[in-house]
C-alpha positions as a printed Julia matrix, in Angstrom:
334×3 Matrix{Float64}:
 136.27  147.38  -17.05
 138.86  149.15  -18.67
 138.41  150.19  -22.46
 141.39  148.2   -23.88
 140.31  145.04  -22.49
 136.76  145.27  -23.25
 136.99  142.78  -26.46
 140.0   140.6   -25.13
 139.42  137.88  -22.54
 142.22  137.74  -20.04
 142.61  134.38  -18.33
 142.09  134.33  -14.53
 144.22  131.23  -13.71
 146.28  128.31  -15.26
 145.02  124.83  -14.68
 147.45  122.25  -13.41
 147.02  118.66  -14.25
 147.63  117.31  -10.72
 147.41  113.6   -11.96
 150.54  113.91  -13.99
 152.32  116.4   -11.71
 155.73  115.11  -10.57
 159.15  116.78   -9.34
 160.18  116.68  -13.32
 156.98  116.83  -15.32
 154.11  119.06  -15.47
 151.36  119.97  -17.77
 149.68  123.32  -17.78
 146.71  124.7   -19.2
 146.27  128.58  -19.99
 143.01  129.92  -21.29
 140.62  130.93  -22.45
 142.3   133.37  -24.67
 140.92  135.45  -27.52
 141.63  134.48  -31.09
 145.46  134.77  -31.71
 146.56  135.19  -28.54
 147.37  131.37  -27.87
 150.51  131.22  -30.31
 151.48  134.74  -29.08
 151.46  134.0   -25.29
 152.68  130.54  -25.82
 155.88  131.12  -27.8
 156.98  134.02  -25.38
 156.45  131.72  -22.24
 158.07  128.88  -24.02
 160.95  130.81  -25.11
 161.71  132.49  -21.52
 161.15  129.16  -19.8
 164.1   127.55  -22.09
 166.53  130.42  -21.69
 165.85  132.58  -18.69
 165.06  130.16  -15.74
 168.23  130.09  -13.38
 169.93  126.83  -12.54
 172.91  125.2   -11.11
 175.66  123.8   -13.13
 179.53  122.08  -12.52
 181.74  124.65  -14.27
 185.04  123.36  -13.17
 186.96  120.19  -12.4
 190.04  119.14  -10.58
 191.58  115.47  -10.18
 194.71  115.05   -8.53
 197.68  113.98  -10.89
 195.81  115.29  -13.95
 197.21  118.33  -15.94
 194.45  118.53  -18.66
 191.37  116.77  -19.78
 193.23  114.79  -22.22
 195.42  113.09  -19.73
 195.38  109.45  -18.66
 194.75  108.35  -15.33
 196.31  105.08  -14.11
 194.02  102.58  -12.24
 190.64  103.99  -13.53
 188.59  102.49  -15.74
 187.2   105.4   -17.54
 189.32  108.09  -19.64
 189.34  111.57  -18.59
 186.54  112.91  -21.15
 184.36  110.36  -20.03
 184.7   111.37  -16.5
 183.96  114.99  -17.83
 180.78  114.08  -19.25
 179.65  112.23  -16.15
 180.44  115.3   -14.21
 178.4   117.56  -16.52
 175.36  115.24  -15.96
 175.34  116.13  -12.31
 172.63  118.14  -11.12
 172.34  120.17   -7.9
 170.26  122.34   -5.88
 172.22  125.48   -4.23
 171.16  127.41   -1.24
 172.56  130.86   -1.57
 174.56  132.53   -4.33
 177.43  130.4    -4.37
 179.83  129.05   -5.81
 180.25  125.67   -3.9
 182.32  122.86   -4.17
 181.86  119.04   -3.8
 184.46  116.46   -3.46
 184.97  112.66   -4.28
 187.58  110.79   -2.55
 187.87  107.41   -4.07
 190.09  105.21   -2.04
 189.02  101.58   -2.5
 188.35   99.69   -6.12
 184.65  100.13   -7.09
 182.12  102.1    -9.25
 181.57  105.46   -7.62
 178.32  107.2    -8.05
 176.95  110.71   -7.18
 175.99  109.51   -4.02
 179.48  109.17   -3.0
 180.21  113.14   -3.15
 181.12  115.0    -0.2
 178.7   117.81   -0.1
 178.41  121.19    1.76
 175.11  122.18    3.77
 174.05  124.44    1.23
 174.15  121.65   -1.61
 171.51  119.0    -2.51
 172.29  116.53   -5.09
 169.44  115.65   -7.58
 170.52  112.46   -9.56
 172.23  110.23   -6.86
 172.64  107.53   -9.29
 174.72  109.07  -11.97
 178.14  107.25  -12.32
 181.42  109.17  -12.08
 184.29  106.79  -12.41
 185.29  103.12  -11.45
 188.45  102.43   -9.65
 190.19   99.15  -10.59
 193.72   99.34   -8.94
 194.52   98.26   -5.27
 196.47  101.07   -3.21
 195.21  103.67   -5.58
 193.31  106.88   -4.67
 191.71  109.41   -6.95
 190.53  112.75   -5.49
 188.0   115.05   -7.39
 186.83  118.54   -6.75
 183.8   120.07   -8.61
 183.24  123.74   -8.6
 179.17  124.61   -8.64
 178.11  128.03   -9.83
 174.81  129.74  -10.34
 173.66  130.95  -14.15
 170.94  130.64  -16.86
 171.08  129.14  -20.21
 174.49  127.84  -21.58
 177.98  129.01  -21.07
 180.69  127.5   -23.21
 183.68  126.09  -21.95
 186.04  129.42  -23.16
 183.54  131.88  -21.54
 184.2   129.89  -18.2
 187.94  129.83  -18.4
 188.04  133.62  -19.36
 186.19  134.7   -16.16
 188.36  132.52  -14.09
 191.85  133.5   -15.07
 193.69  132.75  -11.55
 192.66  129.07  -11.09
 195.1   126.73  -10.14
 197.23  124.54  -12.73
 195.36  121.37  -13.71
 191.83  122.95  -13.71
 189.41  121.63  -16.46
 186.85  124.08  -17.51
 183.5   122.67  -18.4
 180.7   123.7   -20.78
 178.11  124.76  -18.27
 174.25  123.72  -18.9
 172.56  125.77  -16.07
 169.07  125.47  -17.52
 167.02  123.13  -15.37
 164.62  123.05  -18.0
 165.0   119.93  -20.24
 161.94  120.31  -22.79
 158.68  122.43  -23.18
 156.34  121.3   -25.57
 153.6   123.84  -26.75
 150.06  122.95  -28.18
 147.22  125.41  -28.94
 143.73  124.12  -29.4
 140.38  125.75  -29.82
 138.06  126.13  -26.93
 134.41  127.18  -26.21
 133.67  130.47  -24.38
 130.0   131.23  -23.95
 128.6   130.86  -27.26
 131.52  131.3   -28.98
 133.92  128.34  -30.15
 137.11  130.47  -31.56
 138.74  131.02  -28.35
 141.94  129.41  -27.82
 144.07  127.5   -24.97
 147.7   127.0   -24.61
 149.03  123.54  -23.27
 152.47  123.39  -21.76
 154.01  120.01  -21.17
 157.13  121.1   -18.84
 160.1   118.54  -18.26
 162.88  119.77  -15.72
 165.94  118.1   -14.32
 164.42  117.88  -10.95
 166.76  120.78   -9.41
 163.46  123.03   -9.94
 160.05  121.62  -10.29
 157.83  122.51  -13.23
 155.36  124.78  -11.12
 158.56  126.69   -9.82
 159.53  126.96  -13.56
 156.21  128.43  -14.45
 156.09  130.72  -11.49
 159.73  132.03  -12.12
 159.15  132.53  -15.7
 155.6   134.57  -15.07
 157.97  136.81  -12.61
 160.4   137.49  -15.23
 157.77  138.5   -18.08
 156.21  140.46  -15.53
 159.45  142.65  -14.39
 160.21  142.93  -18.16
 156.74  144.14  -19.12
 156.48  146.41  -16.18
 158.64  148.95  -17.92
 155.8   149.45  -20.48
 153.59  150.98  -17.91
 155.87  153.83  -17.55
 155.62  155.27  -20.97
 154.66  158.73  -20.96
 154.29  161.98  -23.21
 157.58  163.58  -24.17
 158.49  166.38  -21.76
 158.49  169.87  -23.09
 162.2   170.94  -22.23
 161.57  174.52  -22.91
 158.79  174.4   -20.42
 160.98  172.97  -18.02
 163.71  175.37  -18.38
 161.28  178.07  -18.24
 159.87  176.63  -15.06
 163.41  176.35  -13.48
 164.6   179.87  -14.52
 161.46  181.56  -13.6
 162.27  183.83  -10.36
 160.35  183.71   -7.09
 159.26  187.06   -7.23
 157.48  186.72  -10.4
 154.67  185.0    -8.4
 154.81  187.2    -5.42
 152.0   189.52   -4.13
 153.04  192.94   -2.64
 151.26  191.96    0.42
 154.08  189.43    1.05
 156.62  191.91    0.3
 158.38  193.65    3.53
 157.72  197.38    2.93
 155.99  199.97    5.19
 152.28  199.52    5.01
 151.98  203.01    3.92
 153.63  202.16    0.71
 151.46  198.96    0.25
 148.54  201.24    0.63
 149.67  203.75   -2.41
 150.54  200.6    -4.53
 147.32  199.16   -3.93
 145.44  202.4    -4.63
 147.25  202.6    -8.02
 145.93  199.01   -8.85
 149.12  197.29   -8.2
 148.94  193.66   -6.61
 152.08  191.81   -7.69
 155.67  192.63   -7.54
 155.58  191.72  -11.35
 152.96  194.5   -11.88
 155.23  196.95   -9.96
 158.53  196.36  -11.74
 156.72  197.06  -15.05
 156.91  200.45  -14.25
 159.92  202.87  -14.34
 161.28  204.49  -11.02
 160.15  207.72  -12.55
 156.6   206.48  -12.87
 156.17  205.82   -9.09
 158.1   208.93   -8.04
 155.77  211.0   -10.04
 152.86  210.01   -7.91
 154.3   212.08   -5.12
 152.73  209.75   -2.68
 156.1   207.81   -1.18
 158.27  209.52    0.9
 162.3   209.15   -0.44
 163.14  207.1     2.57
 160.25  204.73    1.98
 160.9   204.55   -1.88
 164.42  203.44   -0.86
 163.17  200.67    1.31
 160.95  199.58   -1.66
 163.89  199.61   -4.06
 165.89  197.71   -1.62
 163.51  194.95   -1.01
 163.18  194.51   -4.87
 166.95  194.4    -5.36
 167.11  191.63   -2.47
 164.53  189.42   -4.65
 166.69  190.07   -7.91
 163.87  192.4    -9.35
 164.29  195.99  -10.63
 162.08  198.74  -12.11
 162.17  199.23  -16.14
 165.1   201.11  -16.87
 164.48  204.08  -19.27
 166.63  204.24  -22.11
 168.36  207.67  -22.46
 167.28  209.8   -25.56
 169.58  210.53  -28.21
 169.55  214.21  -29.44
 168.28  214.06  -33.25
 170.73  216.81  -34.27
 173.85  214.91  -32.67
 173.05  211.79  -34.91
 172.4   214.17  -38.12
 175.86  215.55  -37.13
 177.48  212.03  -36.92
 175.76  210.79  -40.13
 177.35  214.06  -42.04
 180.81  213.34  -40.8
 180.71  209.78  -42.27
């Protein structure tokens, strides 16, 4: 067991109450948790569930003969604002990224529900009994087109309109309620673990609209939190920029041995006899120092100097000596 987990109990699984589980409701228990971790974990998970689980919502509505949402529609029992509210209540599942369109063609007097909508193969309707409108007049038809989009949380009407500037005249932009999570109740209670009774467990009661199941909601939320916390594992010590710069600027020849230098073997032997093993040690000398040994022929020395220049290395330069009498004369002149 790692050091930082020695005194912290990590729960191994989430318990699901199978007797209460439906497509829209689920109760889950997370625990046991060390003291204080119940509300810490519960609050984070609850907020992530309510705000970040992706869903599908109607974002635009078009009705033939309607210019704006405060228009009247002859031969229809409901006014336009009520039809808009009914459309907002529709919930869908969407295969793919979208957007998708669903349509309603009302051609005879009756009450039309969500089940009367024409759906594309990528769209599944969840609440089929939701009313949309009631056609009351004979020889009157009404045609609706609803745009569905993916999103998360809530997006107001103005935001939807702002990102859709080229829609045709008569488009009614809707407040979009993407989140499929309707409610998350949270309760933290004490639980026994071993000999101790001060451990905690978190109970979540999750209610969804049916487009996503409570189990899927918990799974998606766990994935989101894992992805966010994953970044914390990449924390490292601050980099030493000076060391990095030194490593980049360090010449290759600084770590090269004389054995790897392409020079005559006789020259290598002379250098080895004088205790030199690397190029760095060699160029710490002056040309005069090496020539003074009298053991390297001029032609071989020229090859040595050429190979060093190819590597960007050179012998130490000797600054010319300045005659002290000349310096005294210059000072007198000033």
